[in-house]
C-alpha positions as semicolon CSV with decimal commas, in nm:
position;residue;x (nm);y (nm);z (nm)
1;M;2,015;-3,216;-1,610
2;P;1,754;-3,443;-1,522
3;E;1,389;-3,345;-1,642
4;P;1,167;-3,216;-1,379
5;T;0,929;-3,475;-1,234
6;P;0,528;-3,384;-1,226
7;V;0,573;-3,348;-0,855
8;D;0,844;-3,077;-0,909
9;Q;0,630;-2,905;-1,167
10;N;0,333;-2,923;-0,930
11;L;0,544;-2,750;-0,663
12;T;0,683;-2,490;-0,890
13;E;0,346;-2,408;-1,027
14;W;0,194;-2,396;-0,672
15;A;0,471;-2,160;-0,551
16;Q;0,425;-1,929;-0,844
17;L;0,030;-1,923;-0,816
18;S;0,064;-1,875;-0,416
19;E;0,279;-1,539;-0,469
20;Q;0,025;-1,413;-0,711
21;R;-0,263;-1,505;-0,473
22;A;-0,106;-1,357;-0,178
23;F;-0,055;-1,031;-0,372
24;V;-0,440;-1,017;-0,458
25;Y;-0,553;-1,087;-0,102
26;A;-0,325;-0,807;0,032
27;W;-0,442;-0,594;-0,226
28;L;-0,788;-0,661;-0,142
29;S;-0,773;-0,642;0,218
30;T;-0,608;-0,269;0,172
31;L;-0,899;-0,158;-0,026
32;Y;-1,149;-0,260;0,262
33;A;-0,909;-0,138;0,532
34;A;-0,935;0,217;0,440
35;E;-1,026;0,475;0,189
36;V;-0,835;0,463;-0,157
37;H;-0,532;0,731;-0,086
38;E;-0,495;0,990;-0,348
39;H;-0,166;0,844;-0,472
40;M;-0,302;0,522;-0,514
41;L;-0,610;0,624;-0,720
42;A;-0,367;0,835;-0,921
43;S;-0,173;0,520;-1,009
44;Y;-0,492;0,331;-1,096
45;L;-0,593;0,614;-1,311
46;A;-0,252;0,603;-1,478
47;G;-0,321;0,235;-1,571
48;Q;-0,051;0,090;-1,328
49;A;-0,305;-0,171;-1,241
50;A;-0,352;-0,296;-1,563
51;P;-0,148;-0,618;-1,520
52;L;-0,352;-0,705;-1,213
53;F;-0,651;-0,671;-1,412
54;D;-0,533;-0,878;-1,686
55;G;-0,459;-1,142;-1,454
56;F;-0,822;-1,145;-1,328
57;S;-0,934;-1,193;-1,699
58;V;-0,679;-1,494;-1,736
59;L;-0,871;-1,634;-1,458
60;G;-1,207;-1,582;-1,631
61;L;-1,310;-1,290;-1,452
62;R;-1,287;-1,081;-1,739
63;T;-1,663;-0,920;-1,690
64;E;-1,590;-0,830;-1,311
65;A;-1,228;-0,690;-1,386
66;Q;-1,346;-0,484;-1,675
67;R;-1,637;-0,353;-1,447
68;L;-1,400;-0,237;-1,187
69;Q;-1,159;-0,083;-1,469
70;V;-1,473;0,097;-1,604
71;A;-1,549;0,228;-1,265
72;I;-1,203;0,376;-1,220
73;T;-1,204;0,519;-1,556
74;T;-1,502;0,705;-1,464
75;L;-1,310;0,892;-1,207
76;H;-1,086;1,049;-1,462
77;D;-1,252;1,395;-1,504
78;I;-1,393;1,421;-1,136
79;P;-1,248;1,690;-0,921
80;N;-1,101;1,557;-0,607
81;A;-1,178;1,200;-0,725
82;H;-1,010;1,039;-0,406
83;L;-1,249;1,259;-0,167
84;E;-1,545;1,154;-0,349
85;L;-1,459;0,774;-0,338
86;A;-1,381;0,833;0,040
87;A;-1,746;0,962;0,067
88;D;-1,857;0,660;-0,110
89;F;-1,617;0,423;0,134
90;A;-1,825;0,598;0,428
91;Q;-2,154;0,564;0,303
92;M;-2,089;0,193;0,200
93;F;-1,890;0,075;0,510
94;L;-1,915;0,318;0,786
95;L;-2,291;0,398;0,848
96;D;-2,586;0,160;0,934
97;K;-2,660;-0,161;0,756
98;K;-2,970;0,004;0,592
99;A;-2,772;0,259;0,430
100;G;-2,459;0,063;0,317
101;A;-2,298;-0,284;0,337
102;L;-2,133;-0,321;0,671
103;P;-1,801;-0,533;0,599
104;Y;-1,855;-0,751;0,924
105;A;-1,916;-1,118;0,920
106;S;-2,158;-1,091;1,209
107;A;-2,391;-0,854;0,986
108;Y;-2,491;-1,146;0,765
109;G;-2,620;-1,467;0,762
110;A;-2,834;-1,636;1,023
111;E;-2,657;-1,443;1,308
112;Q;-2,700;-1,092;1,194
113;E;-2,629;-0,920;1,515
114;G;-2,417;-0,633;1,385
115;L;-2,083;-0,552;1,591
116;Y;-1,953;-0,803;1,826
117;G;-2,178;-1,111;1,720
118;P;-2,080;-1,464;1,736
119;A;-1,873;-1,448;1,421
120;E;-1,645;-1,201;1,583
121;E;-1,591;-1,423;1,882
122;R;-1,484;-1,696;1,664
123;M;-1,249;-1,475;1,465
124;R;-1,096;-1,339;1,768
125;T;-1,038;-1,686;1,912
126;F;-0,884;-1,810;1,570
127;L;-0,656;-1,496;1,561
128;A;-0,538;-1,585;1,911
129;N;-0,504;-1,961;1,863
130;A;-0,288;-1,853;1,543
131;S;-0,077;-1,614;1,769
132;L;-0,195;-1,322;1,527
133;T;-0,273;-0,968;1,643
134;I;-0,444;-0,679;1,458
135;Q;-0,269;-0,365;1,419
136;N;-0,326;-0,106;1,698
137;E;-0,425;0,167;1,420
138;F;-0,683;-0,064;1,273
139;K;-0,987;0,016;1,486
140;E;-1,229;-0,246;1,373
141;P;-1,353;-0,575;1,525
142;P;-1,197;-0,915;1,423
143;D;-1,448;-1,013;1,202
144;H;-1,395;-0,700;0,960
145;L;-1,353;-0,809;0,605
146;A;-1,010;-0,669;0,571
147;I;-0,899;-0,899;0,847
148;Y;-1,034;-1,203;0,682
149;L;-0,854;-1,108;0,361
150;A;-0,516;-1,024;0,555
151;V;-0,517;-1,355;0,720
152;M;-0,568;-1,535;0,374
153;E;-0,265;-1,342;0,257
154;R;-0,072;-1,463;0,559
155;L;-0,179;-1,833;0,506
156;V;-0,089;-1,814;0,133
157;T;0,244;-1,656;0,202
158;E;0,347;-1,913;0,493
159;Q;0,271;-2,194;0,252
160;V;0,432;-2,077;-0,058
161;H;0,711;-2,332;-0,047
162;T;0,533;-2,619;0,123
163;T;0,584;-2,968;0,011
164;D;0,240;-3,100;0,111
165;V;0,028;-2,900;-0,124
166;S;-0,280;-3,098;-0,055
167;D;-0,263;-3,031;0,315
168;A;-0,185;-2,652;0,262
169;A;-0,465;-2,612;-0,020
170;H;-0,719;-2,804;0,201
171;A;-0,645;-2,562;0,510
172;Q;-0,653;-2,245;0,292
173;A;-1,000;-2,382;0,118
174;S;-1,146;-2,447;0,461
175;F;-1,078;-2,117;0,588
176;L;-1,228;-1,971;0,286
177;D;-1,546;-2,187;0,317
178;D;-1,560;-2,126;0,677
179;A;-1,465;-1,786;0,740
180;L;-1,543;-1,594;0,431
181;L;-1,789;-1,777;0,167
182;S;-2,021;-1,825;0,462
183;W;-2,132;-1,454;0,431
184;L;-1,933;-1,304;0,130
185;P;-2,224;-1,361;-0,118
186;E;-2,459;-1,180;0,091
187;F;-2,212;-0,893;0,143
188;S;-2,159;-0,873;-0,229
189;S;-2,523;-0,879;-0,292
190;R;-2,586;-0,604;-0,047
191;N;-2,328;-0,398;-0,224
192;Q;-2,516;-0,393;-0,545
193;T;-2,839;-0,276;-0,373
194;V;-2,667;0,035;-0,219
195;S;-2,644;0,355;-0,457
196;P;-2,335;0,518;-0,396
197;R;-2,222;0,807;-0,640
198;F;-1,981;0,583;-0,806
199;D;-1,947;0,218;-0,909
200;F;-1,611;0,152;-0,744
201;Y;-1,710;-0,032;-0,444
202;P;-2,011;-0,239;-0,578
203;A;-1,779;-0,351;-0,859
204;L;-1,501;-0,434;-0,627
205;A;-1,745;-0,644;-0,425
206;A;-1,842;-0,847;-0,734
207;L;-1,468;-0,890;-0,825
208;L;-1,403;-0,986;-0,482
209;L;-1,673;-1,255;-0,463
210;A;-1,576;-1,402;-0,804
211;F;-1,197;-1,418;-0,690
212;V;-1,269;-1,598;-0,367
213;E;-1,510;-1,836;-0,525
214;D;-1,238;-1,916;-0,809
215;D;-0,953;-1,950;-0,577
216;A;-1,158;-2,215;-0,357
217;K;-1,220;-2,419;-0,662
218;Y;-0,868;-2,392;-0,740
219;L;-0,763;-2,505;-0,426
220;Y;-0,996;-2,784;-0,399
221;E;-0,873;-2,911;-0,729
222;E;-0,519;-2,911;-0,590
223;V;-0,651;-3,134;-0,322
224;R;-0,768;-3,374;-0,569
225;I;-0,472;-3,358;-0,777
226;S;-0,207;-3,419;-0,486
227;I;-0,398;-3,712;-0,320
228;P;-0,255;-4,023;-0,476
């Protein structure tokens, strides 16, 4: 059997990492789309997310991963912990900007127009051009953070087995730069200034930003490597 070529090895590594990256984006999207359900929190408290956190540590995000793990551990002995966490979710993401950290692109950057700002219109146009629709039960504007993360998961999944890694990496990196990283640092910073009862969501925002920034660096490195 012939030895795999460097190109073959790169495609295999791209596919493996893409599957892992898609899983992370889907996981993050779920956490921002709705409150953490009781059974999901129970699985976290039972340590079932340990492999995921280990993966973040391998990426060099040990500090952010450990912070979120500690925040989860803090919930162990809290009665009805999922309800307490739901209250934090409401405070952080469902009230006004002064009281929380709204998860909408339109609420940050130079625009700062709150709901239905220019960022919402751009994302609505992007979704239409990509023939993507938002599920009917998700009653949020298109510029909601969970939508951006779900779209990124979709982009990664569709390009798992591409043979043009450079083109795929460039497309994904461009989406991160244009759609997420233009406002995500401010969103994460805002999360750190709000005072929910537990550190779960501030810690999650710090991990989210660190992961997206690291992922963008990885993608641009793939573009550089793949260009002859």
